[in-house]
N, C-alpha and C positions, 0 to 999 in steps of 0.2 A: 623366618622363611618369607620370601616375597610372594605376592599374589599377582594375577594378570593386571590388576589395577594399581600395582605398586608405583610409587613415585620414581621416575627415571631421572638419574643425575648424570650430567656431563661434567667431566673434571679436567682441569688444566693445571699441571704442576710445573712451576718454574724454579730456577735457581739451583743451589748446590745439593749434594747428597743428603745433607742434614735436613734440608727442607723436604726432600723426597720422602724421608722417613715420616715426617709429619703428614704428608699427603697419604702415605700408606695407612697411617693410623686413622685419618679421617675417613678414608674409603672403607676401612674395616668397620668403623662405627656406623657408617651409612648402611652397609650390608647387614650388620647385626640388627639394625632397626627396621629391617624389612624392605629397604629400598633397592632399586636396581641401578647398577652403574652401566652406562651405555657409551660405546665409542662413536655412535652416530649422533653428532651434536644436534642435528635437525629434530630428533625425536625427544631430546632431553626436556623435562619439565623444569628443571633447575640446572643452572650452570655455576660451578664453583671454580674460581681461579685462585690457586695458592701462590701468592706473589713472592718476589724477591725484592728487597729494598736496600741492598748493600751499597751500591754505587749508582751514579747517575744513569749509566747505560742500562742497568737492571731495572731501575725505576721506570724508565721509558718503555722497556719491553713489557713490564707488568701493566702499565696503563694502556698500551696498545692492545694487549690481550683482552683487557676488560672491554674496551670499545668495540673490538671485533666480536666478542661474545654477545654484546648488547644487540648486535644486528640480528641475532637469532630470535628476538622478540617479533621481528617482522617476517623473517624467512623460515623460522622453525616453530617449535612448540613451546619455546621458553616462556615461563611465567615469572621466573625470579632469577636474579643474578646476585651471587654472593662472592664477596672478596675477602680473602683470608691471607695469613702469612706475615712475613717480615715487614712488608710495606705498610700493612694495616696496623701492625704493632707500633711502628715508628711514627706514623702520621694519622692516627685514628680520626681526630676531629677535623683536621684539614681535608681529609678525603671525604668525610661526611658532607662537607660544604661544597667541595669542588667536583664531586662525581655523583650528580643526581641520578645518573643511569643505574646506579647500584642499589639493590634492596637492603643489603646488610653488609656492615663492616665488622669483621670478626677478628679478635685478637688471639694471640698465641695460647692464652690460658683456656680458651674456649674450644680448642681442638677436639677434646674427647666428647663434647656434646653437640657436635655439628649436626647430627640427625635431628635433635630437638629444635635447633635453630631453623633448619629447613622447614619443618612442619609449622613452626610459628610464623615464618614469613609467608608460606603458601596459604595459611589460614586467613591472611588479610585479604585474599581474593582480589589481587590487583596491585600494580606498582605504586608505591608511596615513596616519600622521602627516605633516604638511607637510614636504617636503624642501626644503632651502635651496640655491638656486643663486645665490650672491652672492660676488663677488670683490673687494670693497673699493670705494674711491672711484671714481666714474665717470670713465672715460677713453676710452670708445668714441666714435668719430666715423664716421657712415656716409659712404661715398664713392661715386663713380660706378660702381664695380665691384659694389657691394652689390646683390643681387637686390631688386626692388621691384615690388609690385603696387599701383598707384595707387587710392586711394579717392575722389579728386576726379574731376569730369567731365573728359573729354578736353581741353576747351578751357582749363582752368586748373590750375596745379600749384604746390606749395610746394617751394622749394629751400632746404635747410638749409645755410647757408654756414659755420656754426660751432656748437660746443657749449660749454656751461658759461658761467660769468660770474665776473669779477674784482671787481665792485663790492661795496662794504661796506654796502649798505642795511640798516638795522637791523630792518626789518619783514619781510625776505624770506628764505625758506629755500632758494631756488634754488641758490646756490653750494654749500650743504651737500648738495643732492640731485644736481645736475648736474656739480659739480666746477669746476675752473678753466677759463677760456676756452681753446678749442682750435679754430683756424681750419683749414678745408680749403684745399688748394692751389688757387690761382687757376685753373690749367688744368683741374683736376678739376671745379670748379664750372662752368666754361664748357662742358666736354664734356657735362655733364648738361643744361644749358640748350639747347645746340644739338640734342641728341637730342629734348628735349621739343618744341621749336619745329618740328622736321622731322616730328614725329608729330601736329601739329595744335594745339599749345598756343598760345593767344592771350594768355594772361596768366601771367606768372611772378612769384610772390611770394617775395621773398628774406626768409628768417627766420633768427633765432638769438636767444639771450638778449639780446645787444646787437650789432645789425648794424653799428653805427658803429665797433665795436672790431675789426671783421673785419681780419685780416692783421697787426695790431700785435704779436701774439705770434710771428709768423713771422720778424720782424726785430728782434732785441734792441736794435739801434742806432737804431731808428726814432725820429723826433722826438716831442715831446709831443703831447697830445691835441688841442690847439687850433691847431696850426700844422704845417707840413711836408706832405709828400706822403702820400696816403692810398691803401692798396691797394683800399679800397672804391671810390674814384673810378676807379682803373684798371679795376676789374671792370666798373663801369657803362659806361665808354668802350668796353671790349671788347664788351660786350653790344650796344651801339649799332651795332657793325659786323656783327652777325649778320643774315643775310638772313632776311626774313620779316615778316609783318604781325602784330606783337604788341606788348604793353607790359609793362614790368617795374615792380613795386611794392616800395617799401621798408617793411618792418614791423619794429617793435621797435627803434627807434633811441634812443640815450641823449643827452640834451642836452649832457652834458659833452664828448662827442667830436665835436660839430659844428664845422666850420670853413668858411672862405670858399671853399676849393677844392671842398668837397662841394656847397655852394650853387651855385657856378658850373657844376659838372659836371651837376647835375640840370637847370639852366636850359638848358644847351647840348645835352642829349640828348633828342630828341623821343620816343624809345621809353621813357623813364623817366616814369612817371605823375606828374602834378602832384599828388602825394599823399605826405604824410609822417606816419608813426605815431611819435609822440614822447611817451611817458609823462613827465609833469612832477611828479606826485604832490602838490605844494603850491606856494604862492607866498610864504608867510611865511618870513622868514629863520630864525627860531628853529625852526620846524617842519622846514625843509629841513636845518638843522644836526642836529636830533635824529634825522632820518631818514638822515643821512649821504649826502645826495644829491650832494655835491661841486659844488653850484651855489648861487647866491643868487637872491633875487627879482629883483634888477636884471639879473643875467646872463640870466635867463629872459626877462624883458621885452625886453631888447636882442636876444636871439637870435630871438625870434618876429618882431620888427620886421625884422631882417636877412633872415630867410627869406622873409617876405612881399614885401619890397622886391626881393630878388634873384631870386625865382621867381614871376613874374606868374601868377595863376590857381591858385596852390597851395591844396590842401585840407589843412588841418592837423587831425590827429586826436590827442587826448591823453587821459590818464586822471588822475584825482585820488583821493586818499584822504581821507575825512572821519572824524573821531573818533580820530585818532592820539593815543596817550597824551600828556596835557598840553595838547591843543588847546583854547584858550580861545574864547569866543564872539567876541572881537575878532579873533583870528587866522582864525577861520572866515569872518567878515564880510569880511576882506581877500581871502580866496579867492573869495568871491561877487563882489566888486567886480571882480577880475581876470577872472573868467569873463564878466561882462557887458561888459567893455572889449575883451577879446581876440577875442571872437566866433569861437570855434573851430567849424569846419565839422562836426566830429565830436567827441564827448566822452563818455567813460565815467566812471562814478563808483563807487568801492568804499567800503564801510564797513570800517574797519580790523578785521582779524582777528588776534586775539592768538595767536601761534604759539610753540610750544615751541622751544628751541634757537635763538632769535633774541634779540638785545639788547632790542628793543622789547617782546618778550613778558614780560621781567622788569622793565620800567619801572613805576614807580608812576604814580598819577594816570590810571589807565585810565578811559576815557570809558564811561559806561553804554550798554548796548545800546539803550535807549529814546532816548537823546540822539543816538547815532550814526544811528539810523533817521530821526529828525527832521531832522538836518542833511542826510542823503542826500536826503530828499524835497524839502527846500528847494532844494538845489543842482540837482537834476534838473528841478524846476519852472522854475527860471531858465533852464537850458539849453534846455528846450523852447521858451521864448519866443525865445531867441537862434537856435535852429535854424530856427524858423518864418521868421524874418527872412532868414537865410542862404539857405534853400531857395527862398524867394520870389524872390531875385535871379536864379535860373536861368530863370525864366519869360521866354519870348521868345528865349532863346539856342538855338543848335543845337549839340549836343554829341555826342560819340562814346559809344556804348553797346555793351557786350559782351552779346549776347543769350544767356540761359541756359535758358529753358524757355517752353513755351506755357502760357497761362492765360486762361481765360474768353474764348476767341476772339481773344485778343491775345498779347502776349509779356511776359516779365519779364526785365530785364537789369540791369546795373550800370554806372555811369559811372566816370570816373577817380577820383571822390571816394568810391567805395564798395568797400571790401575785402570779400572773401568772408566770410560768416557774421556779421560784427560790425557792418556798416553797413547803410544802406538799399538801396532798389532803384528802378528806373525801370519803370513800367508803360507798355508801348508798343503803339500801334495801327499797323496798316499791314503792309507786306511786310517780313519779316525771316527770318533763318535762325539756328537754335540753334548756338552756338559760333562765331559770326562777329560782326564789328562792324557797327553800323548808325548812320546819321546820323539823329538824332532831334531834332525841334524841340520844346522843352519848352512845354507848354500849361498845366500846373498843378503845384502843390506843396502838400505837407502838412508836418508837423513833421519827418518823416524820409524821405519818399519823393517821387518826382517822377512826373508823367505826361507823355506826349508822343506824337508821331506821326512815323513815318519819312519822310524826304525823300530824293529822288534829286538828286545834283548840288549839294547845298547845301554851303557852306563851313562848317567846324567851328570854333567859337570857342574851345572849351575841351577839353582832354583830351590 
């Protein structure tokens, strides 16, 4: 319990949903240790910035946030500035040298003891050179016992089923930052989900660096990636048995670990959203080889066809990279053709970011920034046309929508095809309630969003 003289902490969370869960655990630890979390940055005694360090743009955003927070030493009550997260795990000693504004550099293993670190820094009674709290390669995995203060609305939550990644992608720094894949025990994950559902959650988003690898590290004798029993499938079947009106969504799956059992399990479990997030990165064989994606163009085409055939009504979300080192115009055109043919319901596009300590970062034939931007714009223009067609097919259907907020006399919600933060929304007219599902007849569509009106007693076609 906090007292009137309790330490007040301001908190900034950057990056992806996986980093958001770390922020929630840190906030829970601070509250458990008797501190207060304040939204008023001016009154904060301590400011913590949980950084992202995945690509160059996210690094810059993190550094900018630190420098902005440092201004509170002059304009507010700030006595200490703490930097945590992926960027600190990736460059601990460099940041210690280059950011004298910071009081503490905190690695990922120190997430659960952030309260202790705050007290230690404040005990110094004044700004000193950055102190390093870093204990080597990441090995921490939050579990159900970890204190947690959720930053998402009551009706939806992220559940991190694993940490780290074992894939060798040449463009990616995540294994270096987050370490080897480490799965949580199945019963621990289920306990968290049951607690969330009993507390009113209507949407559970399963996340990790590779959700389809979940559990494979727990059984060294487990079969290969494309056959055999899957602990993820067992988890989904167990979730299906949990009482309550909710759906569960799969985020961050890897194409290499999909198999028929997973397709059949999703199709059989009506609490599992007909939604799959599966970054593919490219379709050209040579690009996939250079990226070390462990897949081929034909494998990807066959997998997409199998998923669509096996899970009627599925919404497929993917991401691609343009401008990877050595990408030719012909290879890029092959990607465009695939995007036009596959008609992904949701698609994100990234311009390749040259990262240090990655194999691709040292490759020759780096594509110019101008050319990467040009290819990005062409690809997104194509996807906009595809998305307009895909969205238009919803008109006339009645779908299930999770209502999120009031807006302009109506409501805004998300369908089964819309993950939080990254996808579109449904503008709803009629009777509805925030945090609950509504039956909505779709009356209009734009490139990314739908409009509709609530119905009573209507059958739901999709969701």
